[in-house]
GUMAR-638394 format. One record per residue (C-alpha): residue in one letter; chain; x negated, y negated, z negated. Coordinates in Angstrom, 3 decimals. Example, Ala and Ser with C-alpha at 12.3 -4.5 7.8 and 13.67 -1.06 7.14 Angstrom:
<rs>
R   residu   chaine          x          y          z
R        a        A    -12.300      4.500     -7.800
R        s        A    -13.670      1.060     -7.140
</rs>
This chain:
<rs>
R   residu   chaine          x          y          z
R        m        A    -17.593     27.736     -0.598
R        p        A    -15.825     24.793      1.093
R        i        A    -12.252     25.148      2.296
R        n        A    -11.349     24.641      5.928
R        l        A     -8.661     22.304      7.197
R        v        A     -6.399     25.081      8.522
R        d        A     -6.368     26.907      5.186
R        l        A     -5.673     23.712      3.249
R        e        A     -2.801     22.777      5.535
R        a        A     -1.339     26.291      5.268
R        a        A     -1.541     26.205      1.471
R        i        A      0.337     22.896      1.407
R        r        A      3.025     24.078      3.821
R        d        A      3.481     27.315      1.833
R        a        A      4.000     25.424     -1.443
R        v        A      5.973     22.325     -0.468
R        p        A      8.797     21.640      2.005
R        v        A      6.952     19.302      4.362
R        a        A      8.628     16.535      6.358
R        h        A      5.268     15.109      7.491
R        l        A      1.676     16.053      6.727
R        e        A     -1.658     14.511      7.660
R        v        A     -4.847     16.207      6.505
R        e        A     -8.154     14.453      7.109
R        d        A    -11.557     15.997      6.504
R        q        A    -13.550     12.980      5.350
R        s        A    -16.763     14.961      4.981
R        s        A    -17.699     15.159      8.670
R        g        A    -16.527     18.748      8.968
R        c        A    -18.193     20.365      5.967
R        g        A    -14.913     20.805      4.042
R        e        A    -15.970     19.088      0.843
R        n        A    -13.779     15.969      0.936
R        y        A    -10.144     15.797      2.061
R        a        A     -7.466     13.116      2.094
R        i        A     -3.816     13.913      2.705
R        i        A     -0.593     12.077      3.351
R        l        A      2.304     14.301      2.326
R        v        A      5.965     13.479      2.860
R        s        A      8.531     15.744      1.227
R        e        A     12.074     15.668     -0.073
R        a        A     10.708     17.584     -3.071
R        f        A      9.323     14.267     -4.340
R        e        A     12.770     12.669     -4.758
R        g        A     13.180     11.422     -8.320
R        k        A      9.513     11.948     -9.225
R        n        A      7.076      9.136     -9.901
R        t        A      3.641      9.049     -8.274
R        l        A      1.895     10.679    -11.232
R        a        A      4.374     13.577    -11.314
R        r        A      3.963     14.084     -7.560
R        h        A      0.181     14.120     -7.759
R        r        A      0.222     16.522    -10.702
R        f        A      2.553     18.805     -8.755
R        v        A      0.296     18.800     -5.679
R        n        A     -2.822     19.292     -7.819
R        e        A     -1.195     22.281     -9.513
R        v        A     -0.082     24.037     -6.325
R        l        A     -3.499     23.398     -4.698
R        k        A     -5.553     24.199     -7.798
R        a        A     -7.608     26.941     -6.120
R        e        A     -8.267     24.877     -3.007
R        i        A     -9.168     21.691     -4.889
R        a        A    -11.639     23.656     -7.024
R        q        A    -13.623     24.307     -3.828
R        m        A    -13.862     20.607     -2.906
R        h        A    -16.016     17.725     -3.998
R        a        A    -13.234     15.144     -3.561
R        f        A     -9.497     15.183     -2.850
R        s        A     -7.191     12.200     -2.444
R        q        A     -3.508     12.126     -1.740
R        k        A     -0.681      9.810     -0.830
R        t        A      2.751     11.254     -1.485
R        f        A      6.047      9.871     -0.229
R        t        A      9.707     10.715      0.049
R        p        A     10.949     10.473      3.649
R        k        A     12.578      7.091      2.933
R        q        A      9.408      5.741      1.292
R        y        A      7.338      6.943      4.243
R        e        A      9.562      5.063      6.689
R        a        A      9.009      1.890      4.625
R        y        A      5.250      2.587      4.502
R        l        A      5.102      2.924      8.296
R        a        A      7.118     -0.248      8.785
R        k        A      4.707     -2.134      6.531
R        q        A      1.694     -0.774      8.469
R        a        A      3.118     -1.956     11.818
</rs>
C-alpha cells in the first residue's frame, strides 16, 4: 500500500528536528515515488552518506512502501549556500 504525503511528512517531522522540509510526490499522486529536501541541525558534523543512512533508518517502514525515494539533506548553513547558488 502506497504512503501518502501527509503521513510521510509527519514521520519525518516526528523523527528529525526540521528547519525546512520539502516533500514532492513524483508519481503523479499515487504515492510510489517521493523526493525530499530536508534541512536539519541534526546533520551537523555528518557526511552525506551518514545523513542518508540516518534518514533511511528512521523512515524504514515508509520507504518499504515506496517504489523510489530520493533525498537531499543539508545543514541550515549548507541550505543557505544551496539557495544562493540556485538564484
